[in-house]
C-alpha positions as CSV (number, residue, x, y, z in Angstrom):
1,M,31.5,-15.7,48.1
2,A,32.9,-12.4,49.4
3,K,32.9,-13.8,52.9
4,A,35.2,-16.7,51.9
5,A,37.7,-14.3,50.2
6,K,37.7,-12.0,53.2
7,T,38.4,-14.8,55.6
8,A,41.2,-16.1,53.4
9,I,42.9,-12.7,53.4
10,K,42.6,-12.5,57.2
11,T,44.2,-15.8,57.9
12,K,46.9,-15.5,55.2
13,D,49.2,-13.2,57.2
14,Q,48.3,-12.9,60.8
15,K,51.6,-11.3,61.8
16,A,51.1,-8.4,59.5
17,A,47.5,-8.0,60.6
18,A,48.6,-7.9,64.3
19,D,51.3,-5.4,63.5
20,A,48.9,-3.1,61.6
21,K,46.9,-2.6,64.9
22,N,49.9,-0.7,66.3
23,W,49.6,2.2,63.8
24,T,47.2,5.1,64.0
25,K,46.1,7.7,61.6
26,V,46.6,11.2,63.0
27,I,44.8,14.2,61.4
28,R,46.1,17.7,62.4
29,T,44.4,21.0,61.5
30,I,46.8,23.7,60.4
31,R,45.7,27.3,60.0
32,S,47.1,29.3,57.0
33,A,48.8,32.6,58.0
34,K,47.7,34.3,54.7
35,T,44.0,33.4,54.4
36,G,43.2,32.1,57.9
37,A,41.7,29.0,56.3
38,Y,42.2,25.6,57.9
39,T,43.8,22.7,56.1
40,F,44.2,19.1,57.3
41,K,47.4,17.1,57.3
42,E,47.1,13.4,57.7
43,S,49.9,11.0,58.7
44,I,50.2,7.4,59.9
45,V,52.1,7.2,63.2
46,H,53.1,4.3,65.5
47,K,50.8,4.3,68.6
48,D,53.8,4.8,70.9
49,K,54.9,8.0,69.1
50,I,51.6,9.9,68.8
51,Q,52.4,12.5,71.5
52,E,55.8,13.2,70.0
53,H,54.3,13.7,66.6
54,L,51.6,16.1,68.0
55,A,54.2,18.1,69.9
56,Q,56.0,19.1,66.7
């Protein structure tokens, strides 16, 4: 039963599924100046703009 529902969702909106493959999750480590501890900042970036995002 779960397989049929999963298949129905896939075929429902193929354009949105194809567009979703163009986005990437970027995780950056940022070091705190006060404590020296690391924190992680996550963001969703278009695959063509990853290098620009990391250069910031």
